[in-house]
C-alpha positions in Angstrom: 113.7 161.0 120.0 115.1 160.1 116.6 118.4 159.1 118.2 116.5 156.9 120.6 114.7 155.2 117.8 117.9 154.6 115.9 119.6 153.3 119.1 116.7 150.9 119.8 116.7 149.7 116.1 120.4 149.0 116.2 120.0 147.1 119.5 117.2 145.0 118.0 119.3 144.3 114.9 122.3 143.3 116.9 120.1 141.0 119.1 118.5 139.4 116.0 121.9 138.8 114.4 123.2 137.3 117.6 120.2 135.1 118.0 120.5 133.9 114.4 124.1 133.2 114.9 123.5 131.2 118.1 120.8 129.1 116.4 123.1 128.4 113.4 126.0 127.5 115.7 123.8 125.2 117.8 122.5 123.4 114.7 126.1 123.0 113.4 127.4 121.6 116.7 124.5 119.2 117.2 123.8 118.0 113.7 125.9 114.9 114.0 124.3 114.0 117.4 120.8 114.5 115.9 121.7 112.3 112.9 122.9 109.6 115.3 119.7 109.8 117.3 117.6 109.6 114.2 119.5 106.6 113.0 119.1 104.9 116.4 115.4 105.6 116.5 115.0 104.3 112.9 117.0 101.2 113.7 114.9 100.6 116.8 111.6 100.8 114.8 113.0 98.6 112.0 114.0 95.9 114.5 110.5 96.0 115.8 108.8 95.5 112.5 111.4 93.0 111.3 112.6 90.9 114.2 116.3 90.0 114.7 115.8 86.4 113.7 114.8 87.5 110.2 117.9 89.5 109.4 121.6 89.7 110.0 122.3 92.9 108.1 122.1 96.6 109.0 118.5 97.4 107.9 118.8 101.2 107.8 121.7 100.9 105.3 119.9 98.4 103.1 117.5 101.0 101.8 116.0 101.8 98.4 113.5 104.4 97.3 110.2 103.3 95.7 107.2 105.2 94.3 103.6 104.1 93.8 100.1 105.6 94.4 99.5 102.5 96.5 101.8 103.9 99.1 99.5 106.9 99.6 101.8 109.6 98.3 103.5 110.9 95.1 106.8 111.1 97.0 109.3 108.3 97.0 109.2 106.2 100.1 112.0 104.1 101.7 112.0 100.3 101.6 114.4 98.4 103.8 115.7 95.0 102.6 116.3 92.4 105.3 118.7 89.6 104.5 120.1 86.5 106.1 123.5 85.3 104.8 122.9 87.7 101.9 119.5 86.3 100.9 116.4 88.5 101.1 114.1 87.5 104.0 111.8 90.5 104.4 111.0 94.1 103.4 110.0 97.0 105.6 108.3 99.7 103.7 107.1 103.2 104.7 103.7 104.4 103.5 101.2 107.1 104.0 97.5 106.9 105.1 96.4 110.2 103.5 92.9 110.1 104.9 93.4 110.2 108.7 91.0 112.3 110.7 93.5 115.1 111.2 95.8 114.6 108.2 98.3 112.2 106.9 99.5 109.2 109.0 102.9 107.8 108.2 103.4 104.0 108.9 106.0 101.4 108.3 105.1 97.7 107.6 107.4 94.7 107.7 106.5 91.9 105.3 108.2 88.5 105.4 109.3 86.8 102.1 106.2 84.6 102.3 103.9 87.7 102.5 103.2 87.5 106.3 103.3 90.8 108.1 106.0 90.8 110.7 105.2 94.1 112.3 103.6 97.5 111.8 104.2 100.8 113.5 102.9 104.4 113.2 105.9 106.7 112.6 104.0 110.0 112.8 100.4 111.3 113.1 98.3 114.2 114.2 95.3 112.3 115.4 93.2 113.4 118.4 94.6 112.5 121.8 92.3 110.0 123.6 90.6 109.0 120.3 92.6 108.5 117.1 96.0 108.4 118.8 95.2 104.8 119.9 96.9 103.8 116.7 100.2 104.6 118.5 101.8 101.7 120.3 102.6 104.1 123.2 98.9 104.5 123.8 97.4 101.0 123.0 98.5 97.8 121.4 96.0 98.0 118.5 98.7 98.3 115.9 100.0 94.8 116.9 96.8 93.3 115.4 98.4 93.3 112.0 101.2 91.0 113.0 101.0 87.5 111.5 98.4 88.5 108.9 98.7 88.5 105.1 96.8 90.1 102.2 95.5 87.8 99.4 92.5 87.2 97.2 90.9 85.0 99.8 90.9 87.5 102.7 91.0 90.9 100.9 87.3 91.5 101.9 88.3 91.2 105.6 90.8 94.0 105.4 88.4 96.6 106.9 87.3 97.7 110.3 84.5 95.7 111.9 82.0 98.6 111.3 82.6 98.0 107.6 82.4 94.2 107.9 86.1 93.5 108.4 88.3 91.9 111.0 89.9 95.0 112.7 88.6 96.8 115.7 87.7 100.5 115.4 87.8 103.0 118.3 84.8 104.3 120.0 84.1 107.7 118.5 87.0 107.4 116.1 86.4 105.1 113.2 88.1 107.3 110.5 91.6 106.8 111.9 91.8 103.0 112.2 90.0 102.7 108.8 92.7 104.9 107.2 95.5 102.8 108.8 94.0 99.4 107.8 93.6 100.6 104.2 97.2 101.9 104.1 98.7 98.7 105.5 96.6 96.6 103.1 97.9 98.7 100.1 101.5 98.7 101.3 101.5 94.9 101.6 99.8 94.5 98.2 102.4 96.7 96.6 105.2 94.7 98.1 103.6 91.4 97.1 103.2 92.5 93.5 106.5 94.3 93.1 108.9 92.3 95.4 111.4 91.4 92.6 111.7 94.9 91.2 112.2 96.3 94.8 114.9 93.8 95.5 116.6 94.6 92.2 116.9 98.3 92.8 120.1 100.0 94.0 120.5 100.7 97.7 120.2 104.5 97.3 119.1 105.8 100.7 119.5 105.2 104.4 123.3 105.9 104.5 124.2 103.0 102.2 126.6 105.3 100.3 128.2 106.8 103.4 
């Protein structure tokens, strides 16, 4: 019986080693492909929040890391600088809505040089299907309601969901999620408006700019 136990243990150990090796080999062989897919997905989103007519550069390479409580996290977040003929035209910035119903919601917002929002997308979330997931463009077009808007002293009070006296629709049975996203977009735009020059002056230190 002892020999059988030893034999089974050895078999399990060999199987575990083989499985680990296979996973490591698969990861090694596919890492370049995964990186290319991630860059393609990022580029697609960036071109949605900053339209082609507002830039002629590779947005994912024109990236700098910024940090501020207004972005909803202590971590540094990427900001992508759009340019036309070398002159800044817009900034796309990632931010976090930490107060989603089921956790943090990551967003990206494009802001034109004049402060107008050119696009907003949700990058990741864990909101409830059929309720909070309506922030996702694949589910509804609610996220498009930010396009063309701006944040300033005159309209700051309207940057709320309608239930709170603002201009943005909430979802039936799910007010917390859109409320969190509206707040995060407002704070991200305010941060860019107040810190645009310092953002533009920073080195391009992410997004493959040093590849």
